[in-house]
C-alpha positions in Angstrom: 194.6 80.7 108.6 191.5 83.0 108.9 189.1 82.8 111.9 185.5 82.1 111.5 183.3 83.9 113.7 179.7 83.0 113.8 177.1 85.1 115.6 173.8 83.9 116.8 171.4 86.4 118.1 167.8 86.6 118.7 165.8 88.7 116.5 164.6 92.3 118.1 161.2 91.5 119.5 160.0 94.0 122.2 158.1 92.1 125.0 154.5 93.0 125.6 154.3 95.6 128.4 150.7 94.5 129.2 150.7 92.9 132.6 147.9 90.6 132.4 148.4 89.3 136.0 147.9 92.8 137.3 144.7 93.4 135.1 143.2 90.3 136.5 144.2 91.0 139.9 142.4 94.5 139.5 139.3 93.1 137.9 139.1 90.6 141.1 139.6 93.4 143.5 136.8 95.5 141.9 134.4 92.8 141.6 135.1 92.0 145.2 134.4 95.4 146.4 131.2 95.5 144.2 129.8 92.4 145.2 130.5 92.8 149.0 129.0 96.3 149.2 126.5 95.6 146.5 124.9 92.8 148.8 124.8 95.2 151.5 123.0 97.8 149.4 120.6 95.1 147.8 119.6 94.3 151.6 119.0 97.8 152.6 117.0 98.7 149.7 115.0 95.4 149.4 113.9 95.7 152.9 111.9 98.7 151.9 110.0 96.8 149.0 106.3 95.9 150.0 105.6 92.6 148.4 101.6 93.4 149.0 101.6 96.5 147.1 100.6 96.8 143.5 104.0 98.2 142.7 106.1 96.6 145.3 109.4 98.2 143.9 108.3 101.8 144.3 111.2 104.0 145.3 113.7 101.2 145.3 115.1 101.5 141.8 115.9 105.1 142.5 117.8 104.4 145.7 119.5 101.3 144.3 120.5 103.1 141.2 122.3 105.8 143.2 124.1 102.9 145.2 125.1 101.2 142.0 126.4 104.2 140.4 128.6 105.2 143.4 129.6 101.7 144.2 130.7 101.0 140.7 133.1 104.2 140.7 134.4 103.3 144.0 135.0 99.6 143.1 136.6 100.4 139.8 138.8 103.3 141.3 140.1 100.5 143.7 140.7 98.2 140.7 142.6 100.8 138.8 144.5 101.4 141.7 145.6 97.9 142.1 146.1 97.1 138.6 148.7 100.1 137.8 150.3 99.3 141.2 150.9 95.9 140.5 151.8 96.3 136.8 154.5 98.7 137.9 154.1 101.2 135.0 155.9 104.4 135.1 154.3 106.2 132.1 150.8 107.8 132.4 149.7 106.4 129.2 150.5 102.7 130.1 148.6 103.2 133.4 145.6 104.6 131.7 145.4 101.6 129.1 146.0 99.1 132.0 143.0 100.7 133.8 140.9 100.7 130.7 141.4 97.2 129.8 140.8 96.4 133.7 137.3 98.2 133.3 136.7 96.2 130.0 137.3 92.9 131.7 135.4 93.9 134.8 132.3 94.8 132.8 132.5 91.7 130.8 132.6 89.4 134.1 130.0 91.5 135.8 127.6 91.3 132.7 128.6 87.5 132.3 127.6 86.9 136.1 124.5 89.2 136.0 123.2 86.9 133.0 123.7 83.8 134.5 122.1 85.0 137.8 119.1 86.4 135.8 118.9 83.1 133.6 118.8 81.1 137.1 116.3 83.2 138.7 114.0 83.6 135.8 113.9 80.1 134.8 111.1 79.1 136.8 108.9 82.3 136.1 105.9 82.1 134.2 104.7 84.6 131.8 101.2 83.2 131.7 100.1 85.7 134.2 101.5 88.5 131.8 103.7 90.0 134.5 106.8 89.9 132.4 105.2 92.1 129.8 103.4 94.6 132.0 104.4 98.4 131.7 105.6 98.6 135.1 108.1 95.8 134.8 109.0 97.3 131.3 109.5 100.9 132.7 111.5 99.4 135.7 113.9 97.5 133.1 114.2 100.7 131.1 115.0 103.0 133.9 117.6 100.2 134.9 119.1 100.6 131.6 119.9 104.3 132.1 121.3 103.7 135.5 123.6 100.9 134.3 124.7 103.5 131.3 125.4 106.2 133.8 127.1 103.9 136.0 129.5 102.1 133.3 130.2 105.8 131.9 131.3 107.1 135.2 133.2 103.9 136.4 135.1 103.9 133.3 136.4 107.3 134.1 137.2 106.5 137.8 139.1 103.2 136.9 141.3 105.3 134.4 141.8 107.8 137.1 142.5 105.4 139.7 145.0 103.6 137.5 146.8 106.9 136.8 147.0 107.5 140.7 148.1 103.9 141.5 151.1 104.0 139.4 154.5 104.7 141.3 155.8 108.3 140.7 159.2 108.6 139.1 160.5 111.0 141.9 159.8 108.6 144.7 162.6 105.7 144.8 163.3 103.5 147.6 166.8 103.0 149.3 167.1 99.7 147.3 166.5 101.6 144.1 168.9 104.4 144.9 171.8 101.9 145.1 174.4 101.4 147.8 175.9 104.3 149.7 173.4 106.9 148.7 171.6 108.4 151.4 168.8 110.7 151.4 169.4 114.0 153.2 166.3 115.7 154.7 
């Protein structure tokens, strides 16, 4: 009598190598650094504003702009390192992809937060006095757009750089990874 053999196997599906938990952790880390030191910069540069002057923000956007660019670069570098370290990616391409996705998520979250804050602070503002359409205000907004563009461009580069530096190197293995009975000789 012949034996019948049945095999059941799952289809070959490669699992996703995207570590979303690591991407979210990097996003929260970069937002935490940015919010903490952004508040410090806002306090420092806002103290220089003169509310009685015809142009109270004179000089403030320039200093705040440099602060935003440098702070964004530092915050997203930290976020990139956190992302690739927690994702435990070995290949440089995967680390760069994780860093860029973390940059995109952080940018989306920052724009969402800024939009909500701007909406809540300008809800009571009146345009009857014409202050919202003055050339001074529009010039300040235009200058801020250039600063935000530069900050986003440079921070995307530093997020990618941070993620490529945060990944574990292949040559460095812990004793647990080396296996039993293998000792390092100095």
